[in-house]
N, C-alpha and C positions, 0 to 999 in steps of 0.2 A: 502401520503397526505400532499398536498401545504401547506404553511406556512402563517398563519393567517396575514394581514394586521397590525396588534397591534404588530405581534412579526418581522415583516420585519423594520416597523418603531423603534422597540428598536435595531433591529441590524446596522440599518442606523446610529443609534446613539451613538453606543457601539463597532465600527470596530475599534476603536483602539485599545481595550484588544484583539484584535483576531492577533494582528500580530506576527508573527515569531521572538523570541527575538533574533533569529542569519540569518546571509546572506547564505541561504542555496544555491544560485549559487556556494560559495566557496567549495561545499563538491562534487561538479562535474568539478572543476575548479583548483582546486590545487593539487599539490603532497603532500601535508602534511597540517595537523592540530595539534598541541599541541605536536608534535613529533610521531605524527601517519603518518607511511606513507600508502597515499590511493590509491586506482587503480578505476576506471569505468570497469565492466565489461556490455555487453549485453546478457541480456537471452530470448530476442526472443520478436516476436508481443503480444500485447494486443489488440484485438477487440474491440473497442467502437462504436457499429451499432447504438446507440440510444444518446449517450452523456450524459447518465443518467449513474453517477458513485456511486459504493458502495465500500469500503475497508473495508475487513472482516478475520477474522480467518475462512479460507474455513471447518476446519472441525468441528469446534464449533457451527459458527453462519452464515454462507452462506449458510448452505441447511434451515433455516427458511424464508417462503415466504415472511412474511409479515417484512421482514425487508428493511428499506427505504433507497435510494438514497439519496446522500447531494442535497440539492435542487436548486442549480447552475448547469447547464452545460455545458459540454466539447464538442469543435464541435468532431461532426463523422469522424470516421477513424481507420486506425490501426497502433499503434505506437509502437515503440519498448520501452520496459522495461529496463531503464538503472540502475544499482545497484552500490551506493556508497558503496567498500568495505575498512575496516581497515584491513590490510595486518596481518598477524600472527607477532607476534612479538617474541624475544628471551627467553621468561619467560614461554614461549608456550602456551598461548593463540590463539584459534584457530580465523580461518578469521571469522569478526565480520560486519554484513552488517549495515552500520549507516543509509542508505536513501535508496529508491527507487524511479525513477522519472520516468512519462511521459511526454514528448517533444510534442506539438500540433503545434505547429511553430517554427520558427528560430530566431524567436523574442525574445529578453532578456527579463527575468524577473525583474522587477526593487522592487517588494514587496512580499511578502509572508504573506497570511493570511487564518486560519485555514477555513477549510472546514467543514460546518455543514449542518445537515438535515432540520431544519428549525423549531425545538420545544424546543430546550435547554434553559436553565433558563440563557440567557444573564445577567441578571442585577446582579445576584449573585457572577458572575464568579469574581476571586481576582487577583490581580496582580501576574501574574507568572504562572496562573494557565491554564488547557486547556481542553476542552471534550473528544477529542480523540473514539480510538475504542477498546475494548478488546483482548487480546489473551491471550487462554487457552489451547493451542497447540503448539505453539512454532512456528506457522505458520502465515502469512499472504498473502492475495492478493489483487490483483485490478480487480474490474469485472464490467461489463458494466450491466444495469438492465436487458435486455432482457438475456443477457448472465447469469446470477443470475435464472432468471426464467427456465434455460436449466438447471444449476445444481441443481436446486431445482427435475426439472422431471428425470435428471440422477439419484439423490442420492435417490429417492422414488423407483423408478424402481429396484436400486440395491439391498437396503434391503428387496423388496418383493421377490427377486430372490435368495437373503442370508440370512435372516430369524435371523441368530444367527452370521452372520458376522460383523466384525469391518473394515469401510470405507477404515481406513487407513490401518490397519496392512495387511489386504486382498485384497485391491487391488491401492493404492497409495504409499504403501512402497515400491515398485518392480520399479516404476515407477520413485521415487526417486532415487533409487538403480543407474536404468538405468543412470538416467541425469549425476549422480556422474561417472560411467565408461564412459561417453562419453564425458564430462568437468569437469577432476577431481579439475582443478584450482579454489583454495577458495570455493572447498565443504568439508565437512568430509565424510567418505564410505556411510553413510545412504543416503545422498544427502541432499544439502541446498538450491537447488532449483528447481523447475519444470515451462516448460512452458509446459501446459496441454492444448488439445485439444478437448472440449467437445465432449463425442462420438456422431454421427450421428450430428452434426453441422459444422460450419466452426468456433465455435469461440473460440478464444484463451484467457485461463486465464493462468497469472503468478504466480505461488505461490513461497514463499521464506520466509528464516528463518527470524525472527524478533529478530535481534540486539542479546539483551542478555537475549531473552525468554520472558515468561509472561507476560502480564503488562497491560498500556493502553500507546497508542501512539497518539501522533498527527498527522492529515492528512493536507496539506496546497495548497491551488490554489497559481499560479503562475500568476501576472499581468504584462502584459508591461506597456509601458511607456500611451499608450491610456485606460489604464483600464481594457483591453481584458484579461480575462485568455488564460493563453500560456503554463501553465504546470499545473502538480499535482503533491506534490511529499510528501509520505510517510517518517516520520523522526523517526529513531528507537533510533538513538544514538544522544545527544548533544555532540558533541567529545570535544568540548572545555571543557565543565563541568564533561564530564567521566573521562577524560583522564590528569587533570591536579589537 
């Protein structure tokens, strides 16, 4: 559903509220923030055939066909999913995924602004608040609208064939475990990321752990100097806030 003209007018007037409070470029450029060592890993391609993007928990929300993409669109193409990893520490904490990014061009982002669907109540948004998306299974994914349709078709067909089955336990768990075996760095043995190709399609949908687990997380568009969208970033951890 496209946003109304009234909503778009409110969005234009309130866009300063939607700016990210930190420079997300630092997550992918600096070796350390707040005393935490960082590393960037590439978890493979993401298919964006329409430019309409959703970021959702793949196990709890992506299977609902009524889920809507962000109202702004990205350039069509295939893009590598880059993960900013907070490395394991001496206290025994595991690797944490602080952010995941797709870059649509090599042009740098000069500002980051929250991605919205187009029906949020922006006028009631307070300082420091965000809308974000919900995670209830410890996972998130970046998915094009066309791939979303294909995912819903796959999930519906799978449940028809496995009426008593659990999509994670009986299907995805083995794939995540295989991802760990093939790429063990910065993954736990059950697997923390998966680059999944939807069966019978050419669509790649990366799935990844959500930082500190279940919760609500913001998604930001990165804009270049010309005001064009050049990135999308899922932020799971405000590193400076979380570790100081």
